PDB file of N, CA, C and O in Angstrom:
ATOM      1  N   MET A   1     -16.911  17.278  37.443  1.00  0.00           N
ATOM      2  CA  MET A   1     -16.837  15.873  37.803  1.00  0.00           C
ATOM      3  C   MET A   1     -17.334  15.042  36.637  1.00  0.00           C
ATOM      4  O   MET A   1     -18.323  15.400  35.997  1.00  0.00           O
ATOM      5  N   GLN A   2     -16.666  13.941  36.355  1.00  0.00           N
ATOM      6  CA  GLN A   2     -17.074  13.116  35.233  1.00  0.00           C
ATOM      7  C   GLN A   2     -18.287  12.267  35.587  1.00  0.00           C
ATOM      8  O   GLN A   2     -18.557  12.005  36.759  1.00  0.00           O
ATOM      9  N   ASN A   3     -19.010  11.844  34.564  1.00  0.00           N
ATOM     10  CA  ASN A   3     -20.183  11.010  34.779  1.00  0.00           C
ATOM     11  C   ASN A   3     -19.766   9.612  35.187  1.00  0.00           C
ATOM     12  O   ASN A   3     -18.832   9.049  34.616  1.00  0.00           O
ATOM     13  N   LYS A   4     -20.445   9.050  36.163  1.00  0.00           N
ATOM     14  CA  LYS A   4     -20.187   7.684  36.604  1.00  0.00           C
ATOM     15  C   LYS A   4     -21.074   6.746  35.793  1.00  0.00           C
ATOM     16  O   LYS A   4     -22.240   7.046  35.541  1.00  0.00           O
ATOM     17  N   THR A   5     -20.520   5.622  35.392  1.00  0.00           N
ATOM     18  CA  THR A   5     -21.279   4.599  34.676  1.00  0.00           C
ATOM     19  C   THR A   5     -21.014   3.261  35.340  1.00  0.00           C
ATOM     20  O   THR A   5     -20.185   3.155  36.243  1.00  0.00           O
ATOM     21  N   ASP A   6     -21.727   2.242  34.883  1.00  0.00           N
ATOM     22  CA  ASP A   6     -21.514   0.908  35.425  1.00  0.00           C
ATOM     23  C   ASP A   6     -20.212   0.286  34.923  1.00  0.00           C
ATOM     24  O   ASP A   6     -19.698  -0.660  35.520  1.00  0.00           O
ATOM     25  N   VAL A   7     -19.689   0.819  33.832  1.00  0.00           N
ATOM     26  CA  VAL A   7     -18.479   0.260  33.232  1.00  0.00           C
ATOM     27  C   VAL A   7     -17.438   1.361  33.039  1.00  0.00           C
ATOM     28  O   VAL A   7     -17.740   2.432  32.513  1.00  0.00           O
ATOM     29  N   PHE A   8     -16.227   1.086  33.467  1.00  0.00           N
ATOM     30  CA  PHE A   8     -15.105   1.988  33.217  1.00  0.00           C
ATOM     31  C   PHE A   8     -14.114   1.216  32.354  1.00  0.00           C
ATOM     32  O   PHE A   8     -13.433   0.312  32.837  1.00  0.00           O
ATOM     33  N   GLU A   9     -14.040   1.574  31.092  1.00  0.00           N
ATOM     34  CA  GLU A   9     -13.142   0.876  30.176  1.00  0.00           C
ATOM     35  C   GLU A   9     -11.754   1.491  30.252  1.00  0.00           C
ATOM     36  O   GLU A   9     -11.604   2.711  30.306  1.00  0.00           O
ATOM     37  N   PHE A  10     -10.743   0.633  30.255  1.00  0.00           N
ATOM     38  CA  PHE A  10      -9.363   1.101  30.307  1.00  0.00           C
ATOM     39  C   PHE A  10      -8.447   0.048  29.695  1.00  0.00           C
ATOM     40  O   PHE A  10      -8.808  -1.122  29.567  1.00  0.00           O
ATOM     41  N   ASP A  11      -7.265   0.493  29.326  1.00  0.00           N
ATOM     42  CA  ASP A  11      -6.246  -0.417  28.813  1.00  0.00           C
ATOM     43  C   ASP A  11      -5.322  -0.818  29.946  1.00  0.00           C
ATOM     44  O   ASP A  11      -4.960  -0.003  30.794  1.00  0.00           O
ATOM     45  N   MET A  12      -4.951  -2.081  29.943  1.00  0.00           N
ATOM     46  CA  MET A  12      -3.928  -2.568  30.857  1.00  0.00           C
ATOM     47  C   MET A  12      -3.087  -3.577  30.093  1.00  0.00           C
ATOM     48  O   MET A  12      -3.531  -4.152  29.099  1.00  0.00           O
ATOM     49  N   HIS A  13      -1.890  -3.778  30.562  1.00  0.00           N
ATOM     50  CA  HIS A  13      -0.989  -4.727  29.920  1.00  0.00           C
ATOM     51  C   HIS A  13      -0.353  -5.603  30.983  1.00  0.00           C
ATOM     52  O   HIS A  13      -0.043  -5.147  32.084  1.00  0.00           O
ATOM     53  N   VAL A  14      -0.166  -6.860  30.638  1.00  0.00           N
ATOM     54  CA  VAL A  14       0.570  -7.775  31.495  1.00  0.00           C
ATOM     55  C   VAL A  14       1.536  -8.521  30.589  1.00  0.00           C
ATOM     56  O   VAL A  14       1.134  -9.086  29.572  1.00  0.00           O
ATOM     57  N   ILE A  15       2.800  -8.520  30.959  1.00  0.00           N
ATOM     58  CA  ILE A  15       3.811  -9.210  30.161  1.00  0.00           C
ATOM     59  C   ILE A  15       4.698 -10.033  31.088  1.00  0.00           C
ATOM     60  O   ILE A  15       5.014  -9.618  32.203  1.00  0.00           O
ATOM     61  N   ARG A  16       5.082 -11.184  30.614  1.00  0.00           N
ATOM     62  CA  ARG A  16       5.975 -12.055  31.384  1.00  0.00           C
ATOM     63  C   ARG A  16       7.256 -12.234  30.589  1.00  0.00           C
ATOM     64  O   ARG A  16       7.220 -12.645  29.429  1.00  0.00           O
ATOM     65  N   LEU A  17       8.369 -11.931  31.200  1.00  0.00           N
ATOM     66  CA  LEU A  17       9.689 -12.099  30.600  1.00  0.00           C
ATOM     67  C   LEU A  17      10.503 -12.998  31.524  1.00  0.00           C
ATOM     68  O   LEU A  17      11.096 -12.522  32.491  1.00  0.00           O
ATOM     69  N   GLY A  18      10.531 -14.280  31.232  1.00  0.00           N
ATOM     70  CA  GLY A  18      11.216 -15.220  32.119  1.00  0.00           C
ATOM     71  C   GLY A  18      10.547 -15.240  33.481  1.00  0.00           C
ATOM     72  O   GLY A  18       9.363 -15.556  33.593  1.00  0.00           O
ATOM     73  N   ASN A  19      11.301 -14.904  34.510  1.00  0.00           N
ATOM     74  CA  ASN A  19      10.769 -14.904  35.878  1.00  0.00           C
ATOM     75  C   ASN A  19      10.292 -13.532  36.332  1.00  0.00           C
ATOM     76  O   ASN A  19      10.106 -13.295  37.526  1.00  0.00           O
ATOM     77  N   ILE A  20      10.096 -12.629  35.376  1.00  0.00           N
ATOM     78  CA  ILE A  20       9.646 -11.272  35.697  1.00  0.00           C
ATOM     79  C   ILE A  20       8.284 -11.026  35.059  1.00  0.00           C
ATOM     80  O   ILE A  20       8.083 -11.331  33.883  1.00  0.00           O
ATOM     81  N   ALA A  21       7.356 -10.480  35.827  1.00  0.00           N
ATOM     82  CA  ALA A  21       6.042 -10.083  35.309  1.00  0.00           C
ATOM     83  C   ALA A  21       5.894  -8.578  35.494  1.00  0.00           C
ATOM     84  O   ALA A  21       6.284  -8.022  36.520  1.00  0.00           O
ATOM     85  N   ILE A  22       5.328  -7.935  34.488  1.00  0.00           N
ATOM     86  CA  ILE A  22       5.079  -6.493  34.545  1.00  0.00           C
ATOM     87  C   ILE A  22       3.615  -6.262  34.207  1.00  0.00           C
ATOM     88  O   ILE A  22       3.121  -6.751  33.191  1.00  0.00           O
ATOM     89  N   SER A  23       2.932  -5.526  35.049  1.00  0.00           N
ATOM     90  CA  SER A  23       1.514  -5.219  34.849  1.00  0.00           C
ATOM     91  C   SER A  23       1.326  -3.707  34.884  1.00  0.00           C
ATOM     92  O   SER A  23       1.896  -3.024  35.734  1.00  0.00           O
ATOM     93  N   THR A  24       0.523  -3.189  33.956  1.00  0.00           N
ATOM     94  CA  THR A  24       0.213  -1.757  33.970  1.00  0.00           C
ATOM     95  C   THR A  24      -1.280  -1.556  34.170  1.00  0.00           C
ATOM     96  O   THR A  24      -2.088  -2.400  33.782  1.00  0.00           O
ATOM     97  N   ASN A  25      -1.636  -0.444  34.773  1.00  0.00           N
ATOM     98  CA  ASN A  25      -3.039  -0.062  34.924  1.00  0.00           C
ATOM     99  C   ASN A  25      -3.101   1.450  35.124  1.00  0.00           C
ATOM    100  O   ASN A  25      -2.093   2.064  35.473  1.00  0.00           O
ATOM    101  N   PRO A  26      -4.270   2.059  34.907  1.00  0.00           N
ATOM    102  CA  PRO A  26      -4.363   3.520  34.993  1.00  0.00           C
ATOM    103  C   PRO A  26      -4.713   4.069  36.380  1.00  0.00           C
ATOM    104  O   PRO A  26      -5.063   5.242  36.507  1.00  0.00           O
ATOM    105  N   PHE A  27      -4.623   3.243  37.405  1.00  0.00           N
ATOM    106  CA  PHE A  27      -5.076   3.642  38.740  1.00  0.00           C
ATOM    107  C   PHE A  27      -3.922   3.900  39.700  1.00  0.00           C
ATOM    108  O   PHE A  27      -2.769   3.566  39.426  1.00  0.00           O
ATOM    109  N   GLU A  28      -4.267   4.505  40.834  1.00  0.00           N
ATOM    110  CA  GLU A  28      -3.387   4.542  41.997  1.00  0.00           C
ATOM    111  C   GLU A  28      -3.957   3.496  42.949  1.00  0.00           C
ATOM    112  O   GLU A  28      -4.912   3.752  43.682  1.00  0.00           O
ATOM    113  N   LEU A  29      -3.352   2.322  42.920  1.00  0.00           N
ATOM    114  CA  LEU A  29      -3.853   1.207  43.719  1.00  0.00           C
ATOM    115  C   LEU A  29      -3.557   1.409  45.199  1.00  0.00           C
ATOM    116  O   LEU A  29      -2.506   1.935  45.567  1.00  0.00           O
ATOM    117  N   PHE A  30      -4.479   0.994  46.028  1.00  0.00           N
ATOM    118  CA  PHE A  30      -4.167   0.916  47.440  1.00  0.00           C
ATOM    119  C   PHE A  30      -3.174  -0.237  47.606  1.00  0.00           C
ATOM    120  O   PHE A  30      -3.220  -1.213  46.856  1.00  0.00           O
ATOM    121  N   THR A  31      -2.290  -0.123  48.575  1.00  0.00           N
ATOM    122  CA  THR A  31      -1.196  -1.076  48.765  1.00  0.00           C
ATOM    123  C   THR A  31      -1.682  -2.515  48.831  1.00  0.00           C
ATOM    124  O   THR A  31      -1.023  -3.414  48.307  1.00  0.00           O
ATOM    125  N   GLU A  32      -2.815  -2.746  49.462  1.00  0.00           N
ATOM    126  CA  GLU A  32      -3.340  -4.104  49.614  1.00  0.00           C
ATOM    127  C   GLU A  32      -3.455  -4.823  48.272  1.00  0.00           C
ATOM    128  O   GLU A  32      -3.131  -6.006  48.173  1.00  0.00           O
ATOM    129  N   TYR A  33      -3.910  -4.122  47.250  1.00  0.00           N
ATOM    130  CA  TYR A  33      -4.083  -4.767  45.944  1.00  0.00           C
ATOM    131  C   TYR A  33      -2.743  -5.156  45.333  1.00  0.00           C
ATOM    132  O   TYR A  33      -2.606  -6.254  44.792  1.00  0.00           O
ATOM    133  N   GLY A  34      -1.769  -4.284  45.412  1.00  0.00           N
ATOM    134  CA  GLY A  34      -0.444  -4.612  44.895  1.00  0.00           C
ATOM    135  C   GLY A  34       0.173  -5.789  45.625  1.00  0.00           C
ATOM    136  O   GLY A  34       0.797  -6.651  45.007  1.00  0.00           O
ATOM    137  N   MET A  35       0.002  -5.827  46.931  1.00  0.00           N
ATOM    138  CA  MET A  35       0.534  -6.936  47.724  1.00  0.00           C
ATOM    139  C   MET A  35      -0.144  -8.248  47.347  1.00  0.00           C
ATOM    140  O   MET A  35       0.515  -9.286  47.278  1.00  0.00           O
ATOM    141  N   ARG A  36      -1.447  -8.214  47.105  1.00  0.00           N
ATOM    142  CA  ARG A  36      -2.167  -9.433  46.713  1.00  0.00           C
ATOM    143  C   ARG A  36      -1.717  -9.923  45.345  1.00  0.00           C
ATOM    144  O   ARG A  36      -1.543 -11.124  45.141  1.00  0.00           O
ATOM    145  N   ILE A  37      -1.529  -9.001  44.406  1.00  0.00           N
ATOM    146  CA  ILE A  37      -1.065  -9.395  43.071  1.00  0.00           C
ATOM    147  C   ILE A  37       0.320 -10.029  43.176  1.00  0.00           C
ATOM    148  O   ILE A  37       0.557 -11.093  42.604  1.00  0.00           O
ATOM    149  N   LYS A  38       1.227  -9.392  43.895  1.00  0.00           N
ATOM    150  CA  LYS A  38       2.587  -9.919  44.014  1.00  0.00           C
ATOM    151  C   LYS A  38       2.621 -11.257  44.742  1.00  0.00           C
ATOM    152  O   LYS A  38       3.393 -12.140  44.367  1.00  0.00           O
ATOM    153  N   ALA A  39       1.804 -11.423  45.769  1.00  0.00           N
ATOM    154  CA  ALA A  39       1.787 -12.672  46.531  1.00  0.00           C
ATOM    155  C   ALA A  39       1.278 -13.845  45.699  1.00  0.00           C
ATOM    156  O   ALA A  39       1.733 -14.974  45.879  1.00  0.00           O
ATOM    157  N   ARG A  40       0.355 -13.590  44.806  1.00  0.00           N
ATOM    158  CA  ARG A  40      -0.243 -14.671  44.015  1.00  0.00           C
ATOM    159  C   ARG A  40       0.372 -14.823  42.627  1.00  0.00           C
ATOM    160  O   ARG A  40       0.037 -15.764  41.908  1.00  0.00           O
ATOM    161  N   SER A  41       1.253 -13.930  42.245  1.00  0.00           N
ATOM    162  CA  SER A  41       1.895 -14.000  40.934  1.00  0.00           C
ATOM    163  C   SER A  41       2.784 -15.238  40.854  1.00  0.00           C
ATOM    164  O   SER A  41       3.425 -15.613  41.836  1.00  0.00           O
ATOM    165  N   ARG A  42       2.818 -15.870  39.683  1.00  0.00           N
ATOM    166  CA  ARG A  42       3.687 -17.025  39.478  1.00  0.00           C
ATOM    167  C   ARG A  42       5.119 -16.609  39.151  1.00  0.00           C
ATOM    168  O   ARG A  42       6.011 -17.457  39.113  1.00  0.00           O
ATOM    169  N   ALA A  43       5.349 -15.340  38.919  1.00  0.00           N
ATOM    170  CA  ALA A  43       6.694 -14.845  38.612  1.00  0.00           C
ATOM    171  C   ALA A  43       7.474 -14.592  39.906  1.00  0.00           C
ATOM    172  O   ALA A  43       6.889 -14.308  40.951  1.00  0.00           O
ATOM    173  N   GLU A  44       8.802 -14.701  39.818  1.00  0.00           N
ATOM    174  CA  GLU A  44       9.637 -14.411  40.986  1.00  0.00           C
ATOM    175  C   GLU A  44       9.608 -12.928  41.335  1.00  0.00           C
ATOM    176  O   GLU A  44       9.590 -12.567  42.511  1.00  0.00           O
ATOM    177  N   GLN A  45       9.603 -12.074  40.324  1.00  0.00           N
ATOM    178  CA  GLN A  45       9.540 -10.627  40.506  1.00  0.00           C
ATOM    179  C   GLN A  45       8.327 -10.104  39.750  1.00  0.00           C
ATOM    180  O   GLN A  45       8.164 -10.394  38.565  1.00  0.00           O
ATOM    181  N   THR A  46       7.483  -9.345  40.415  1.00  0.00           N
ATOM    182  CA  THR A  46       6.308  -8.756  39.777  1.00  0.00           C
ATOM    183  C   THR A  46       6.334  -7.251  40.005  1.00  0.00           C
ATOM    184  O   THR A  46       6.438  -6.772  41.134  1.00  0.00           O
ATOM    185  N   PHE A  47       6.239  -6.528  38.911  1.00  0.00           N
ATOM    186  CA  PHE A  47       6.242  -5.070  38.965  1.00  0.00           C
ATOM    187  C   PHE A  47       4.880  -4.557  38.522  1.00  0.00           C
ATOM    188  O   PHE A  47       4.359  -4.980  37.490  1.00  0.00           O
ATOM    189  N   ILE A  48       4.309  -3.658  39.291  1.00  0.00           N
ATOM    190  CA  ILE A  48       3.007  -3.075  38.977  1.00  0.00           C
ATOM    191  C   ILE A  48       3.236  -1.597  38.674  1.00  0.00           C
ATOM    192  O   ILE A  48       3.670  -0.829  39.533  1.00  0.00           O
ATOM    193  N   ILE A  49       2.936  -1.221  37.446  1.00  0.00           N
ATOM    194  CA  ILE A  49       3.130   0.161  37.017  1.00  0.00           C
ATOM    195  C   ILE A  49       1.776   0.849  37.017  1.00  0.00           C
ATOM    196  O   ILE A  49       0.875   0.466  36.270  1.00  0.00           O
ATOM    197  N   GLN A  50       1.638   1.854  37.848  1.00  0.00           N
ATOM    198  CA  GLN A  50       0.371   2.557  38.010  1.00  0.00           C
ATOM    199  C   GLN A  50       0.338   3.836  37.182  1.00  0.00           C
ATOM    200  O   GLN A  50       1.371   4.326  36.726  1.00  0.00           O
ATOM    201  N   LEU A  51      -0.852   4.358  36.999  1.00  0.00           N
ATOM    202  CA  LEU A  51      -1.073   5.589  36.242  1.00  0.00           C
ATOM    203  C   LEU A  51      -0.517   5.482  34.823  1.00  0.00           C
ATOM    204  O   LEU A  51      -0.018   6.458  34.263  1.00  0.00           O
ATOM    205  N   ALA A  52      -0.610   4.286  34.255  1.00  0.00           N
ATOM    206  CA  ALA A  52      -0.190   4.049  32.874  1.00  0.00           C
ATOM    207  C   ALA A  52      -1.434   3.968  31.993  1.00  0.00           C
ATOM    208  O   ALA A  52      -2.459   3.437  32.422  1.00  0.00           O
ATOM    209  N   ASN A  53      -1.360   4.472  30.805  1.00  0.00           N
ATOM    210  CA  ASN A  53      -2.483   4.418  29.853  1.00  0.00           C
ATOM    211  C   ASN A  53      -3.697   5.191  30.343  1.00  0.00           C
ATOM    212  O   ASN A  53      -4.830   4.763  30.124  1.00  0.00           O
ATOM    213  N   GLY A  54      -3.483   6.299  30.990  1.00  0.00           N
ATOM    214  CA  GLY A  54      -4.601   7.110  31.461  1.00  0.00           C
ATOM    215  C   GLY A  54      -4.536   7.325  32.957  1.00  0.00           C
ATOM    216  O   GLY A  54      -3.586   6.915  33.624  1.00  0.00           O
ATOM    217  N   ALA A  55      -5.555   7.968  33.467  1.00  0.00           N
ATOM    218  CA  ALA A  55      -5.630   8.234  34.900  1.00  0.00           C
ATOM    219  C   ALA A  55      -7.026   7.882  35.391  1.00  0.00           C
ATOM    220  O   ALA A  55      -7.980   8.624  35.155  1.00  0.00           O
ATOM    221  N   GLY A  56      -7.142   6.756  36.069  1.00  0.00           N
ATOM    222  CA  GLY A  56      -8.429   6.297  36.580  1.00  0.00           C
ATOM    223  C   GLY A  56      -8.687   6.717  38.010  1.00  0.00           C
ATOM    224  O   GLY A  56      -9.718   6.364  38.582  1.00  0.00           O
ATOM    225  N   GLY A  57      -7.769   7.463  38.597  1.00  0.00           N
ATOM    226  CA  GLY A  57      -7.938   7.887  39.982  1.00  0.00           C
ATOM    227  C   GLY A  57      -7.511   6.803  40.950  1.00  0.00           C
ATOM    228  O   GLY A  57      -6.885   5.816  40.564  1.00  0.00           O
ATOM    229  N   TYR A  58      -7.854   6.997  42.199  1.00  0.00           N
ATOM    230  CA  TYR A  58      -7.522   6.012  43.228  1.00  0.00           C
ATOM    231  C   TYR A  58      -8.381   4.768  43.058  1.00  0.00           C
ATOM    232  O   TYR A  58      -9.501   4.839  42.552  1.00  0.00           O
ATOM    233  N   LEU A  59      -7.845   3.626  43.486  1.00  0.00           N
ATOM    234  CA  LEU A  59      -8.617   2.393  43.510  1.00  0.00           C
ATOM    235  C   LEU A  59      -8.612   1.899  44.956  1.00  0.00           C
ATOM    236  O   LEU A  59      -7.776   1.081  45.340  1.00  0.00           O
ATOM    237  N   PRO A  60      -9.560   2.410  45.755  1.00  0.00           N
ATOM    238  CA  PRO A  60      -9.557   2.127  47.188  1.00  0.00           C
ATOM    239  C   PRO A  60     -10.118   0.749  47.526  1.00  0.00           C
ATOM    240  O   PRO A  60     -10.847   0.144  46.741  1.00  0.00           O
ATOM    241  N   THR A  61      -9.759   0.276  48.707  1.00  0.00           N
ATOM    242  CA  THR A  61     -10.325  -0.961  49.228  1.00  0.00           C
ATOM    243  C   THR A  61     -11.719  -0.673  49.787  1.00  0.00           C
ATOM    244  O   THR A  61     -12.091   0.482  49.998  1.00  0.00           O
ATOM    245  N   GLU A  62     -12.474  -1.731  50.019  1.00  0.00           N
ATOM    246  CA  GLU A  62     -13.804  -1.554  50.617  1.00  0.00           C
ATOM    247  C   GLU A  62     -13.687  -0.947  52.011  1.00  0.00           C
ATOM    248  O   GLU A  62     -14.535  -0.151  52.415  1.00  0.00           O
ATOM    249  N   ALA A  63     -12.635  -1.321  52.750  1.00  0.00           N
ATOM    250  CA  ALA A  63     -12.435  -0.760  54.093  1.00  0.00           C
ATOM    251  C   ALA A  63     -12.183   0.746  54.025  1.00  0.00           C
ATOM    252  O   ALA A  63     -12.665   1.493  54.876  1.00  0.00           O
ATOM    253  N   ALA A  64     -11.433   1.191  53.025  1.00  0.00           N
ATOM    254  CA  ALA A  64     -11.169   2.626  52.870  1.00  0.00           C
ATOM    255  C   ALA A  64     -12.445   3.380  52.525  1.00  0.00           C
ATOM    256  O   ALA A  64     -12.677   4.485  53.016  1.00  0.00           O
ATOM    257  N   VAL A  65     -13.267   2.775  51.680  1.00  0.00           N
ATOM    258  CA  VAL A  65     -14.546   3.406  51.331  1.00  0.00           C
ATOM    259  C   VAL A  65     -15.421   3.509  52.576  1.00  0.00           C
ATOM    260  O   VAL A  65     -16.022   4.552  52.834  1.00  0.00           O
ATOM    261  N   ALA A  66     -15.490   2.422  53.348  1.00  0.00           N
ATOM    262  CA  ALA A  66     -16.304   2.422  54.571  1.00  0.00           C
ATOM    263  C   ALA A  66     -15.778   3.439  55.578  1.00  0.00           C
ATOM    264  O   ALA A  66     -16.557   4.046  56.313  1.00  0.00           O
ATOM    265  N   GLY A  67     -14.458   3.629  55.616  1.00  0.00           N
ATOM    266  CA  GLY A  67     -13.854   4.571  56.552  1.00  0.00           C
ATOM    267  C   GLY A  67     -13.917   6.015  56.098  1.00  0.00           C
ATOM    268  O   GLY A  67     -13.629   6.925  56.875  1.00  0.00           O
ATOM    269  N   GLY A  68     -14.294   6.236  54.837  1.00  0.00           N
ATOM    270  CA  GLY A  68     -14.460   7.593  54.338  1.00  0.00           C
ATOM    271  C   GLY A  68     -13.174   8.336  54.041  1.00  0.00           C
ATOM    272  O   GLY A  68     -13.134   9.563  54.130  1.00  0.00           O
ATOM    273  N   SER A  69     -12.122   7.611  53.689  1.00  0.00           N
ATOM    274  CA  SER A  69     -10.856   8.295  53.400  1.00  0.00           C
ATOM    275  C   SER A  69     -10.977   9.183  52.166  1.00  0.00           C
ATOM    276  O   SER A  69     -11.838   8.966  51.314  1.00  0.00           O
ATOM    277  N   TYR A  70     -10.108  10.183  52.083  1.00  0.00           N
ATOM    278  CA  TYR A  70     -10.129  11.141  50.978  1.00  0.00           C
ATOM    279  C   TYR A  70     -10.086  10.437  49.632  1.00  0.00           C
ATOM    280  O   TYR A  70     -10.845  10.774  48.724  1.00  0.00           O
ATOM    281  N   SER A  71      -9.206   9.467  49.505  1.00  0.00           N
ATOM    282  CA  SER A  71      -9.002   8.816  48.215  1.00  0.00           C
ATOM    283  C   SER A  71     -10.129   7.873  47.822  1.00  0.00           C
ATOM    284  O   SER A  71     -10.097   7.296  46.736  1.00  0.00           O
ATOM    285  N   SER A  72     -11.112   7.710  48.674  1.00  0.00           N
ATOM    286  CA  SER A  72     -12.261   6.874  48.318  1.00  0.00           C
ATOM    287  C   SER A  72     -13.503   7.708  48.004  1.00  0.00           C
ATOM    288  O   SER A  72     -14.566   7.157  47.721  1.00  0.00           O
ATOM    289  N   LYS A  73     -13.371   9.018  48.054  1.00  0.00           N
ATOM    290  CA  LYS A  73     -14.494   9.909  47.728  1.00  0.00           C
ATOM    291  C   LYS A  73     -14.779   9.860  46.228  1.00  0.00           C
ATOM    292  O   LYS A  73     -13.854   9.652  45.443  1.00  0.00           O
ATOM    293  N   PRO A  74     -16.025  10.044  45.810  1.00  0.00           N
ATOM    294  CA  PRO A  74     -16.371   9.984  44.381  1.00  0.00           C
ATOM    295  C   PRO A  74     -15.530  10.891  43.488  1.00  0.00           C
ATOM    296  O   PRO A  74     -15.282  10.547  42.332  1.00  0.00           O
ATOM    297  N   ALA A  75     -15.093  12.020  43.987  1.00  0.00           N
ATOM    298  CA  ALA A  75     -14.280  12.923  43.164  1.00  0.00           C
ATOM    299  C   ALA A  75     -12.869  12.387  42.941  1.00  0.00           C
ATOM    300  O   ALA A  75     -12.164  12.867  42.053  1.00  0.00           O
ATOM    301  N   SER A  76     -12.444  11.398  43.731  1.00  0.00           N
ATOM    302  CA  SER A  76     -11.079  10.873  43.647  1.00  0.00           C
ATOM    303  C   SER A  76     -10.972   9.531  42.937  1.00  0.00           C
ATOM    304  O   SER A  76      -9.867   9.050  42.688  1.00  0.00           O
ATOM    305  N   THR A  77     -12.102   8.926  42.612  1.00  0.00           N
ATOM    306  CA  THR A  77     -12.070   7.602  42.007  1.00  0.00           C
ATOM    307  C   THR A  77     -13.143   7.472  40.937  1.00  0.00           C
ATOM    308  O   THR A  77     -14.184   8.126  41.003  1.00  0.00           O
ATOM    309  N   THR A  78     -12.884   6.634  39.966  1.00  0.00           N
ATOM    310  CA  THR A  78     -13.850   6.407  38.889  1.00  0.00           C
ATOM    311  C   THR A  78     -14.577   5.086  39.061  1.00  0.00           C
ATOM    312  O   THR A  78     -15.491   4.776  38.297  1.00  0.00           O
ATOM    313  N   CYS A  79     -14.179   4.298  40.064  1.00  0.00           N
ATOM    314  CA  CYS A  79     -14.698   2.934  40.196  1.00  0.00           C
ATOM    315  C   CYS A  79     -15.264   2.680  41.584  1.00  0.00           C
ATOM    316  O   CYS A  79     -14.953   3.391  42.539  1.00  0.00           O
ATOM    317  N   GLY A  80     -16.090   1.663  41.676  1.00  0.00           N
ATOM    318  CA  GLY A  80     -16.706   1.282  42.936  1.00  0.00           C
ATOM    319  C   GLY A  80     -15.774   0.456  43.804  1.00  0.00           C
ATOM    320  O   GLY A  80     -14.685   0.081  43.368  1.00  0.00           O
ATOM    321  N   PRO A  81     -16.199   0.166  45.039  1.00  0.00           N
ATOM    322  CA  PRO A  81     -15.342  -0.508  46.005  1.00  0.00           C
ATOM    323  C   PRO A  81     -14.985  -1.950  45.653  1.00  0.00           C
ATOM    324  O   PRO A  81     -14.027  -2.489  46.208  1.00  0.00           O
ATOM    325  N   ASP A  82     -15.718  -2.585  44.754  1.00  0.00           N
ATOM    326  CA  ASP A  82     -15.375  -3.961  44.378  1.00  0.00           C
ATOM    327  C   ASP A  82     -14.421  -4.021  43.189  1.00  0.00           C
ATOM    328  O   ASP A  82     -13.994  -5.106  42.793  1.00  0.00           O
ATOM    329  N   SER A  83     -14.092  -2.892  42.630  1.00  0.00           N
ATOM    330  CA  SER A  83     -13.265  -2.847  41.419  1.00  0.00           C
ATOM    331  C   SER A  83     -11.834  -3.318  41.652  1.00  0.00           C
ATOM    332  O   SER A  83     -11.237  -3.925  40.764  1.00  0.00           O
ATOM    333  N   GLY A  84     -11.284  -3.055  42.809  1.00  0.00           N
ATOM    334  CA  GLY A  84      -9.918  -3.493  43.103  1.00  0.00           C
ATOM    335  C   GLY A  84      -9.795  -5.001  43.096  1.00  0.00           C
ATOM    336  O   GLY A  84      -8.825  -5.550  42.574  1.00  0.00           O
ATOM    337  N   ASP A  85     -10.791  -5.680  43.683  1.00  0.00           N
ATOM    338  CA  ASP A  85     -10.789  -7.145  43.670  1.00  0.00           C
ATOM    339  C   ASP A  85     -10.839  -7.665  42.237  1.00  0.00           C
ATOM    340  O   ASP A  85     -10.151  -8.626  41.893  1.00  0.00           O
ATOM    341  N   LYS A  86     -11.652  -7.028  41.411  1.00  0.00           N
ATOM    342  CA  LYS A  86     -11.753  -7.432  40.006  1.00  0.00           C
ATOM    343  C   LYS A  86     -10.432  -7.211  39.282  1.00  0.00           C
ATOM    344  O   LYS A  86     -10.009  -8.057  38.495  1.00  0.00           O
ATOM    345  N   LEU A  87      -9.776  -6.085  39.539  1.00  0.00           N
ATOM    346  CA  LEU A  87      -8.498  -5.806  38.888  1.00  0.00           C
ATOM    347  C   LEU A  87      -7.450  -6.847  39.279  1.00  0.00           C
ATOM    348  O   LEU A  87      -6.680  -7.298  38.432  1.00  0.00           O
ATOM    349  N   VAL A  88      -7.416  -7.226  40.547  1.00  0.00           N
ATOM    350  CA  VAL A  88      -6.474  -8.253  41.002  1.00  0.00           C
ATOM    351  C   VAL A  88      -6.698  -9.541  40.219  1.00  0.00           C
ATOM    352  O   VAL A  88      -5.749 -10.127  39.697  1.00  0.00           O
ATOM    353  N   GLU A  89      -7.947  -9.982  40.136  1.00  0.00           N
ATOM    354  CA  GLU A  89      -8.253 -11.242  39.447  1.00  0.00           C
ATOM    355  C   GLU A  89      -7.925 -11.166  37.962  1.00  0.00           C
ATOM    356  O   GLU A  89      -7.347 -12.104  37.413  1.00  0.00           O
ATOM    357  N   ILE A  90      -8.281 -10.077  37.306  1.00  0.00           N
ATOM    358  CA  ILE A  90      -7.995  -9.932  35.872  1.00  0.00           C
ATOM    359  C   ILE A  90      -6.484  -9.924  35.635  1.00  0.00           C
ATOM    360  O   ILE A  90      -6.002 -10.554  34.694  1.00  0.00           O
ATOM    361  N   THR A  91      -5.748  -9.225  36.471  1.00  0.00           N
ATOM    362  CA  THR A  91      -4.293  -9.164  36.325  1.00  0.00           C
ATOM    363  C   THR A  91      -3.680 -10.552  36.434  1.00  0.00           C
ATOM    364  O   THR A  91      -2.790 -10.902  35.659  1.00  0.00           O
ATOM    365  N   LEU A  92      -4.145 -11.336  37.383  1.00  0.00           N
ATOM    366  CA  LEU A  92      -3.578 -12.665  37.602  1.00  0.00           C
ATOM    367  C   LEU A  92      -4.050 -13.690  36.576  1.00  0.00           C
ATOM    368  O   LEU A  92      -3.375 -14.696  36.358  1.00  0.00           O
ATOM    369  N   ASP A  93      -5.187 -13.453  35.949  1.00  0.00           N
ATOM    370  CA  ASP A  93      -5.703 -14.381  34.941  1.00  0.00           C
ATOM    371  C   ASP A  93      -4.987 -14.257  33.607  1.00  0.00           C
ATOM    372  O   ASP A  93      -4.998 -15.188  32.802  1.00  0.00           O
ATOM    373  N   VAL A  94      -4.368 -13.117  33.373  1.00  0.00           N
ATOM    374  CA  VAL A  94      -3.729 -12.894  32.065  1.00  0.00           C
ATOM    375  C   VAL A  94      -2.424 -13.652  31.983  1.00  0.00           C
ATOM    376  O   VAL A  94      -1.739 -13.592  30.963  1.00  0.00           O
TER     377      VAL A  94
END
């Protein structure tokens, strides 16, 4: 098992081509995060490419962590339960 730290550094990309936005990240996002990004995106079409530029594991919601799902266990994720919210905001700010 890898060591957990307060910071997980990773590469992500966001590009806008006309009315299309493409975002990459190294995680397997829970559906809620993808839906939030797409709903708030200013582009007509938003594509989220997961498991790009590395493998950060699952990015579970706080509800999934509280419920104890497999994908929210420490062995399945590199980030804490608030990380998905941060990823959504960073993706939309770019």
